[in-house]
Structure formats: C-alpha cells, structure tokens
TORKOL-4160 file (C-alpha; in steps of 0.2 Angstrom, whole numbers, padded with zeros to 4 digits, m for minus):
236
<pt num="1" X="0124" Y="0035" Z="0042"/>
<pt num="2" X="0110" Y="0049" Z="0047"/>
<pt num="3" X="0097" Y="0038" Z="0062"/>
<pt num="4" X="0080" Y="0037" Z="0057"/>
<pt num="5" X="0069" Y="0044" Z="0067"/>
<pt num="6" X="0057" Y="0036" Z="0080"/>
<pt num="7" X="0039" Y="0040" Z="0076"/>
<pt num="8" X="0029" Y="0047" Z="0091"/>
<pt num="9" X="0017" Y="0032" Z="0096"/>
<pt num="10" X="0000" Y="0032" Z="0092"/>
<pt num="11" X="m0013" Y="0042" Z="0100"/>
<pt num="12" X="m0022" Y="0035" Z="0117"/>
<pt num="13" X="m0037" Y="0028" Z="0114"/>
<pt num="14" X="m0038" Y="0020" Z="0131"/>
<pt num="15" X="m0033" Y="0023" Z="0146"/>
<pt num="16" X="m0038" Y="0016" Z="0164"/>
<pt num="17" X="m0032" Y="0019" Z="0181"/>
<pt num="18" X="m0036" Y="0009" Z="0200"/>
<pt num="19" X="m0050" Y="0000" Z="0189"/>
<pt num="20" X="m0062" Y="m0010" Z="0201"/>
<pt num="21" X="m0080" Y="m0016" Z="0197"/>
<pt num="22" X="m0093" Y="m0024" Z="0212"/>
<pt num="23" X="m0107" Y="m0033" Z="0211"/>
<pt num="24" X="m0120" Y="m0039" Z="0223"/>
<pt num="25" X="m0117" Y="m0022" Z="0238"/>
<pt num="26" X="m0098" Y="m0028" Z="0238"/>
<pt num="27" X="m0098" Y="m0048" Z="0237"/>
<pt num="28" X="m0094" Y="m0049" Z="0220"/>
<pt num="29" X="m0078" Y="m0041" Z="0215"/>
<pt num="30" X="m0076" Y="m0041" Z="0196"/>
<pt num="31" X="m0061" Y="m0031" Z="0194"/>
<pt num="32" X="m0047" Y="m0028" Z="0207"/>
<pt num="33" X="m0038" Y="m0010" Z="0203"/>
<pt num="34" X="m0036" Y="m0013" Z="0186"/>
<pt num="35" X="m0022" Y="m0002" Z="0173"/>
<pt num="36" X="m0022" Y="m0003" Z="0155"/>
<pt num="37" X="m0016" Y="0008" Z="0141"/>
<pt num="38" X="m0023" Y="0005" Z="0123"/>
<pt num="39" X="m0017" Y="0016" Z="0107"/>
<pt num="40" X="m0024" Y="0018" Z="0091"/>
<pt num="41" X="m0023" Y="0003" Z="0079"/>
<pt num="42" X="m0019" Y="m0010" Z="0091"/>
<pt num="43" X="m0026" Y="m0028" Z="0090"/>
<pt num="44" X="m0027" Y="m0032" Z="0108"/>
<pt num="45" X="m0031" Y="m0050" Z="0115"/>
<pt num="46" X="m0039" Y="m0052" Z="0131"/>
<pt num="47" X="m0038" Y="m0069" Z="0140"/>
<pt num="48" X="m0040" Y="m0076" Z="0156"/>
<pt num="49" X="m0051" Y="m0090" Z="0165"/>
<pt num="50" X="m0069" Y="m0087" Z="0167"/>
<pt num="51" X="m0075" Y="m0075" Z="0179"/>
<pt num="52" X="m0058" Y="m0066" Z="0179"/>
<pt num="53" X="m0067" Y="m0050" Z="0175"/>
<pt num="54" X="m0061" Y="m0050" Z="0155"/>
<pt num="55" X="m0078" Y="m0048" Z="0149"/>
<pt num="56" X="m0083" Y="m0037" Z="0164"/>
<pt num="57" X="m0070" Y="m0024" Z="0156"/>
<pt num="58" X="m0075" Y="m0027" Z="0138"/>
<pt num="59" X="m0093" Y="m0018" Z="0143"/>
<pt num="60" X="m0084" Y="m0003" Z="0152"/>
<pt num="61" X="m0074" Y="m0001" Z="0134"/>
<pt num="62" X="m0091" Y="m0002" Z="0128"/>
<pt num="63" X="m0099" Y="0011" Z="0138"/>
<pt num="64" X="m0113" Y="m0005" Z="0143"/>
<pt num="65" X="m0108" Y="m0003" Z="0162"/>
<pt num="66" X="m0100" Y="0009" Z="0175"/>
<pt num="67" X="m0084" Y="0005" Z="0187"/>
<pt num="68" X="m0089" Y="0006" Z="0204"/>
<pt num="69" X="m0073" Y="0016" Z="0209"/>
<pt num="70" X="m0056" Y="0021" Z="0197"/>
<pt num="71" X="m0053" Y="0033" Z="0180"/>
<pt num="72" X="m0058" Y="0026" Z="0165"/>
<pt num="73" X="m0055" Y="0039" Z="0148"/>
<pt num="74" X="m0057" Y="0036" Z="0130"/>
<pt num="75" X="m0047" Y="0049" Z="0119"/>
<pt num="76" X="m0047" Y="0059" Z="0135"/>
<pt num="77" X="m0064" Y="0061" Z="0140"/>
<pt num="78" X="m0069" Y="0049" Z="0155"/>
<pt num="79" X="m0081" Y="0035" Z="0147"/>
<pt num="80" X="m0095" Y="0036" Z="0165"/>
<pt num="81" X="m0097" Y="0052" Z="0162"/>
<pt num="82" X="m0102" Y="0051" Z="0145"/>
<pt num="83" X="m0115" Y="0066" Z="0143"/>
<pt num="84" X="m0123" Y="0055" Z="0128"/>
<pt num="85" X="m0116" Y="0035" Z="0132"/>
<pt num="86" X="m0127" Y="0027" Z="0118"/>
<pt num="87" X="m0120" Y="0041" Z="0104"/>
<pt num="88" X="m0102" Y="0036" Z="0110"/>
<pt num="89" X="m0107" Y="0017" Z="0106"/>
<pt num="90" X="m0116" Y="0023" Z="0091"/>
<pt num="91" X="m0102" Y="0033" Z="0082"/>
<pt num="92" X="m0086" Y="0024" Z="0089"/>
<pt num="93" X="m0088" Y="0008" Z="0095"/>
<pt num="94" X="m0092" Y="m0009" Z="0086"/>
<pt num="95" X="m0097" Y="m0025" Z="0095"/>
<pt num="96" X="m0096" Y="m0040" Z="0090"/>
<pt num="97" X="m0105" Y="m0054" Z="0103"/>
<pt num="98" X="m0102" Y="m0073" Z="0103"/>
<pt num="99" X="m0122" Y="m0076" Z="0105"/>
<pt num="100" X="m0124" Y="m0064" Z="0085"/>
<pt num="101" X="m0138" Y="m0056" Z="0091"/>
<pt num="102" X="m0146" Y="m0055" Z="0075"/>
<pt num="103" X="m0164" Y="m0052" Z="0073"/>
<pt num="104" X="m0172" Y="m0069" Z="0066"/>
<pt num="105" X="m0185" Y="m0058" Z="0058"/>
<pt num="106" X="m0174" Y="m0047" Z="0048"/>
<pt num="107" X="m0165" Y="m0052" Z="0032"/>
<pt num="108" X="m0147" Y="m0053" Z="0034"/>
<pt num="109" X="m0148" Y="m0037" Z="0025"/>
<pt num="110" X="m0159" Y="m0027" Z="0034"/>
<pt num="111" X="m0149" Y="m0034" Z="0051"/>
<pt num="112" X="m0132" Y="m0025" Z="0045"/>
<pt num="113" X="m0143" Y="m0009" Z="0042"/>
<pt num="114" X="m0150" Y="m0008" Z="0060"/>
<pt num="115" X="m0134" Y="0002" Z="0069"/>
<pt num="116" X="m0137" Y="0015" Z="0053"/>
<pt num="117" X="m0157" Y="0019" Z="0059"/>
<pt num="118" X="m0156" Y="0036" Z="0065"/>
<pt num="119" X="m0141" Y="0042" Z="0057"/>
<pt num="120" X="m0141" Y="0053" Z="0042"/>
<pt num="121" X="m0142" Y="0040" Z="0028"/>
<pt num="122" X="m0156" Y="0040" Z="0017"/>
<pt num="123" X="m0165" Y="0020" Z="0013"/>
<pt num="124" X="m0155" Y="0018" Z="m0003"/>
<pt num="125" X="m0137" Y="0024" Z="0008"/>
<pt num="126" X="m0140" Y="0012" Z="0020"/>
<pt num="127" X="m0146" Y="m0001" Z="0012"/>
<pt num="128" X="m0131" Y="0002" Z="m0002"/>
<pt num="129" X="m0119" Y="0001" Z="0012"/>
<pt num="130" X="m0124" Y="m0015" Z="0022"/>
<pt num="131" X="m0123" Y="m0024" Z="0002"/>
<pt num="132" X="m0105" Y="m0017" Z="0003"/>
<pt num="133" X="m0103" Y="m0023" Z="0019"/>
<pt num="134" X="m0107" Y="m0040" Z="0017"/>
<pt num="135" X="m0098" Y="m0042" Z="0002"/>
<pt num="136" X="m0083" Y="m0039" Z="0011"/>
<pt num="137" X="m0086" Y="m0051" Z="0024"/>
<pt num="138" X="m0089" Y="m0063" Z="0012"/>
<pt num="139" X="m0107" Y="m0063" Z="0010"/>
<pt num="140" X="m0112" Y="m0053" Z="m0007"/>
<pt num="141" X="m0125" Y="m0068" Z="m0010"/>
<pt num="142" X="m0134" Y="m0070" Z="0006"/>
<pt num="143" X="m0144" Y="m0052" Z="0007"/>
<pt num="144" X="m0161" Y="m0060" Z="0009"/>
<pt num="145" X="m0159" Y="m0075" Z="0018"/>
<pt num="146" X="m0165" Y="m0074" Z="0036"/>
<pt num="147" X="m0153" Y="m0080" Z="0049"/>
<pt num="148" X="m0160" Y="m0097" Z="0053"/>
<pt num="149" X="m0155" Y="m0099" Z="0034"/>
<pt num="150" X="m0136" Y="m0097" Z="0039"/>
<pt num="151" X="m0122" Y="m0106" Z="0049"/>
<pt num="152" X="m0113" Y="m0102" Z="0064"/>
<pt num="153" X="m0101" Y="m0095" Z="0055"/>
<pt num="154" X="m0111" Y="m0083" Z="0043"/>
<pt num="155" X="m0120" Y="m0076" Z="0057"/>
<pt num="156" X="m0107" Y="m0071" Z="0064"/>
<pt num="157" X="m0101" Y="m0062" Z="0047"/>
<pt num="158" X="m0115" Y="m0053" Z="0048"/>
<pt num="159" X="m0115" Y="m0050" Z="0065"/>
<pt num="160" X="m0097" Y="m0042" Z="0060"/>
<pt num="161" X="m0103" Y="m0032" Z="0047"/>
<pt num="162" X="m0116" Y="m0024" Z="0058"/>
<pt num="163" X="m0105" Y="m0022" Z="0070"/>
<pt num="164" X="m0096" Y="m0011" Z="0056"/>
<pt num="165" X="m0110" Y="m0003" Z="0049"/>
<pt num="166" X="m0107" Y="0015" Z="0055"/>
<pt num="167" X="m0089" Y="0016" Z="0053"/>
<pt num="168" X="m0083" Y="0011" Z="0071"/>
<pt num="169" X="m0065" Y="0016" Z="0079"/>
<pt num="170" X="m0064" Y="0002" Z="0091"/>
<pt num="171" X="m0071" Y="m0013" Z="0087"/>
<pt num="172" X="m0075" Y="m0022" Z="0104"/>
<pt num="173" X="m0077" Y="m0043" Z="0101"/>
<pt num="174" X="m0084" Y="m0053" Z="0116"/>
<pt num="175" X="m0080" Y="m0072" Z="0113"/>
<pt num="176" X="m0081" Y="m0069" Z="0094"/>
<pt num="177" X="m0078" Y="m0089" Z="0089"/>
<pt num="178" X="m0086" Y="m0096" Z="0107"/>
<pt num="179" X="m0101" Y="m0102" Z="0097"/>
<pt num="180" X="m0091" Y="m0111" Z="0083"/>
<pt num="181" X="m0083" Y="m0124" Z="0077"/>
<pt num="182" X="m0063" Y="m0122" Z="0075"/>
<pt num="183" X="m0062" Y="m0123" Z="0057"/>
<pt num="184" X="m0075" Y="m0108" Z="0057"/>
<pt num="185" X="m0066" Y="m0098" Z="0073"/>
<pt num="186" X="m0051" Y="m0097" Z="0063"/>
<pt num="187" X="m0060" Y="m0089" Z="0047"/>
<pt num="188" X="m0070" Y="m0077" Z="0059"/>
<pt num="189" X="m0051" Y="m0073" Z="0067"/>
<pt num="190" X="m0042" Y="m0072" Z="0051"/>
<pt num="191" X="m0059" Y="m0059" Z="0045"/>
<pt num="192" X="m0054" Y="m0048" Z="0059"/>
<pt num="193" X="m0038" Y="m0047" Z="0055"/>
<pt num="194" X="m0039" Y="m0043" Z="0037"/>
<pt num="195" X="m0052" Y="m0030" Z="0043"/>
<pt num="196" X="m0042" Y="m0024" Z="0057"/>
<pt num="197" X="m0027" Y="m0022" Z="0041"/>
<pt num="198" X="m0038" Y="m0013" Z="0031"/>
<pt num="199" X="m0045" Y="m0001" Z="0041"/>
<pt num="200" X="m0035" Y="0003" Z="0054"/>
<pt num="201" X="m0047" Y="0000" Z="0068"/>
<pt num="202" X="m0041" Y="m0003" Z="0085"/>
<pt num="203" X="m0047" Y="m0021" Z="0089"/>
<pt num="204" X="m0050" Y="m0027" Z="0107"/>
<pt num="205" X="m0053" Y="m0046" Z="0108"/>
<pt num="206" X="m0059" Y="m0056" Z="0124"/>
<pt num="207" X="m0055" Y="m0075" Z="0120"/>
<pt num="208" X="m0051" Y="m0089" Z="0132"/>
<pt num="209" X="m0044" Y="m0096" Z="0115"/>
<pt num="210" X="m0026" Y="m0095" Z="0116"/>
<pt num="211" X="m0023" Y="m0100" Z="0095"/>
<pt num="212" X="m0035" Y="m0085" Z="0095"/>
<pt num="213" X="m0026" Y="m0072" Z="0106"/>
<pt num="214" X="m0008" Y="m0078" Z="0098"/>
<pt num="215" X="m0017" Y="m0069" Z="0081"/>
<pt num="216" X="m0016" Y="m0053" Z="0091"/>
<pt num="217" X="m0002" Y="m0039" Z="0091"/>
<pt num="218" X="m0004" Y="m0039" Z="0110"/>
<pt num="219" X="m0010" Y="m0051" Z="0124"/>
<pt num="220" X="m0017" Y="m0046" Z="0142"/>
<pt num="221" X="m0019" Y="m0061" Z="0154"/>
<pt num="222" X="m0030" Y="m0057" Z="0167"/>
<pt num="223" X="m0033" Y="m0064" Z="0183"/>
<pt num="224" X="m0044" Y="m0065" Z="0199"/>
<pt num="225" X="m0050" Y="m0043" Z="0191"/>
<pt num="226" X="m0030" Y="m0040" Z="0190"/>
<pt num="227" X="m0016" Y="m0039" Z="0175"/>
<pt num="228" X="m0005" Y="m0050" Z="0177"/>
<pt num="229" X="0005" Y="m0047" Z="0161"/>
<pt num="230" X="0003" Y="m0038" Z="0146"/>
<pt num="231" X="0016" Y="m0045" Z="0134"/>
<pt num="232" X="0018" Y="m0042" Z="0111"/>
<pt num="233" X="0012" Y="m0056" Z="0105"/>
<pt num="234" X="0026" Y="m0071" Z="0099"/>
<pt num="235" X="0021" Y="m0068" Z="0082"/>
<pt num="236" X="0024" Y="m0050" Z="0082"/>
C-alpha cells in the first residue's frame, strides 16, 4: 500500500522573533523576547493573566503598535516597516474588540459599512454586502436598529460582521466575550468558529477564559511577556 504524501505546511502568516515592547522609558516591559509563528487558516487562542502582554502582542499583529526590539513579519514583510499600515489594517485585518466600538448614531447596517468607506464599492454594493454579513451573523432582522436597542451579544455580532466587511485574511479578536454573559459568550465563540471554518480565515483570539480557548485548534500561554507553552488544544 502506497504511503500517503504529507501535505505541505500552510503558508506562514506571522513570524515574531525576539519581540520586545517597553513603555514609559523602559519602566514597564510588556514583551520580553517573544518568539511566535502562526500559519494560514489556524485558530489560535492566546491566554494568560492580566498584564502578561497578550493584548500588546495582538495590537502589534494588527499594526496598532510597534515593537521596541525584534522582528515581526506578515507574509514575510516587516509589519513595523509597512509603507501604509492603514492599508494593511483595512485590507488584511478584521478587528473584534471587547468593547464593541459601534457608533451609537449609526444604524446596525451603517456600522457594518464603515470599513468599506474609501473602497471601490458603490453605496448600493456596500449596503448589500453589509446586509449579507448581518444575515450571516443572525441579525438580518435588525438592519435599522441602533446599538442601544441591541443586547450585548447582538452588538458583538454586529462588531464581528463589521470586522469581516473587507474580507480580511486575518481576524484579531481581543477578549470578544469579555463583556458578555456565559450563554452569549458561547454563542459568539460558536459564531466565530463557524465563520472561521466557512471562510478559511486565520483567527487569533486573546482571552482569559479557558473554556473559550479550548475551542481553538492551538493554545498559546503567556506569562510575564513571554510564551511559556504552545500546544494543540485538547479537543483537536
């Protein structure tokens, strides 16, 4: 019987080598020589105690902050040296935050369209895409509602739809269930997992909740600005 060929490894999306980050003239050290690799299509959960550097790392992956030292590449290109970081964020990255960051005077449909402004889509195309995204997160009946009229779980669904507006290759989620009750949190993780599988995107999620982390395919544990373990999740 012939031996099946081993499939080639997926493309390397992120590579960090010796990543360091200091604040307040070196008085606060968030990252202490961190090494990391993330490949195309992975669902990676980053866990660790408050202050361990996990959110700082996520902000660097999204080019919202720069390292003090070390190398950080996206598909082989240095993120700190990108000529247009805003374009990288707009076209490659979808963000989902704990605090939702929805504009209160915009409807749900309008909020989802925000990342598409400045792109090549017409007004009608933006509206149609936003509608499709809201349908995909189960909010097809909420188009004309305002954030204040939604539950926390519904607001996070809107935020997820907005994060997917420009068909990002990577979604960076920072404590996306942190402001939700346990039932809503499970629903949001189920939704992210479903979208991850359907769209084939790379999902990097920061969480303090080990139940949430257990849904990922890989769990990276951080402490004091370093990776202390990197393992396949028990369910995989």
